[in-house]
C-alpha positions as CSV (number, residue, x, y, z in Angstrom):
1,M,-69.5,39.3,-36.0
2,I,-72.2,36.7,-36.6
3,K,-75.7,37.8,-35.4
4,H,-77.6,35.4,-33.2
5,R,-80.9,34.6,-34.9
6,I,-84.2,34.0,-33.2
7,P,-87.6,33.0,-34.8
8,N,-89.3,35.9,-36.3
9,D,-92.5,35.4,-34.3
10,K,-90.6,35.6,-31.0
11,W,-88.6,38.5,-32.3
12,M,-91.7,40.5,-33.1
13,E,-93.5,39.5,-29.9
14,F,-90.5,40.6,-27.7
15,I,-90.0,44.0,-29.5
16,S,-93.7,44.7,-29.5
17,E,-94.1,43.9,-25.8
18,I,-91.2,46.2,-24.9
19,A,-92.5,49.0,-27.2
20,T,-96.1,48.6,-25.8
21,Q,-94.8,48.8,-22.2
22,L,-92.9,52.0,-23.0
23,T,-95.9,53.5,-24.7
24,E,-98.2,52.7,-21.8
25,L,-95.7,54.2,-19.4
26,N,-95.6,57.4,-21.5
27,F,-99.3,57.8,-22.3
28,H,-100.9,56.2,-19.2
29,E,-104.7,56.4,-19.6
30,D,-104.4,58.1,-23.0
31,T,-102.6,55.0,-24.6
32,F,-105.7,53.3,-26.0
33,E,-109.0,54.2,-27.5
34,V,-112.1,52.0,-27.6
35,I,-113.5,51.1,-31.0
36,G,-116.5,49.1,-32.2
37,E,-120.1,49.2,-31.3
38,K,-119.8,47.1,-28.3
39,G,-116.6,48.8,-27.1
40,I,-114.6,45.6,-26.8
41,H,-111.7,46.5,-29.1
42,L,-108.8,48.7,-28.2
43,R,-106.3,50.3,-30.4
44,F,-103.5,52.9,-29.7
45,T,-104.5,56.5,-30.0
46,E,-102.8,58.2,-33.0
47,D,-100.1,59.8,-30.9
48,A,-99.5,56.6,-29.0
49,Q,-99.3,54.6,-32.3
50,D,-96.6,57.0,-33.5
51,F,-94.7,56.7,-30.2
52,F,-95.0,52.9,-30.3
53,N,-93.6,52.7,-33.9
54,E,-90.6,54.8,-32.9
55,R,-89.9,52.7,-29.8
56,Y,-90.3,49.5,-31.9
57,D,-87.6,50.7,-34.3
58,E,-85.4,51.8,-31.4
59,V,-85.7,48.5,-29.6
60,E,-85.1,46.5,-32.8
61,T,-82.0,48.6,-33.6
62,L,-80.6,48.1,-30.0
63,L,-81.0,44.4,-30.2
64,E,-79.3,44.2,-33.6
65,N,-76.4,46.6,-32.9
66,T,-75.8,46.1,-29.2
67,L,-76.5,42.4,-28.7
68,D,-76.0,41.2,-32.2
69,I,-79.5,39.6,-32.2
70,T,-81.8,39.5,-35.2
71,N,-84.7,37.5,-36.6
72,D,-84.5,34.5,-38.8
73,E,-86.3,35.9,-41.8
74,P,-84.0,35.6,-44.9
75,E,-85.6,38.6,-46.7
76,Y,-84.9,40.7,-43.6
77,Y,-81.2,40.7,-44.4
78,E,-81.8,42.0,-47.8
79,R,-82.7,45.5,-46.6
């Protein structure tokens, strides 16, 4: 079956958004930590980052295997 391809930037944005929402639902107020002297930058806590990475891979796999959707990066198909 031919996979439907979408632009890589949209692919990554969609998967990242879903993975972030799942991470926030799981970690609540422990999702992010403030970094920087002025405290204006956020990043995932270490545990939240690990969780996000796992969800990202799961969402990507679901899109590819269930809906036959993938990104449009040629080198992506080489893996």
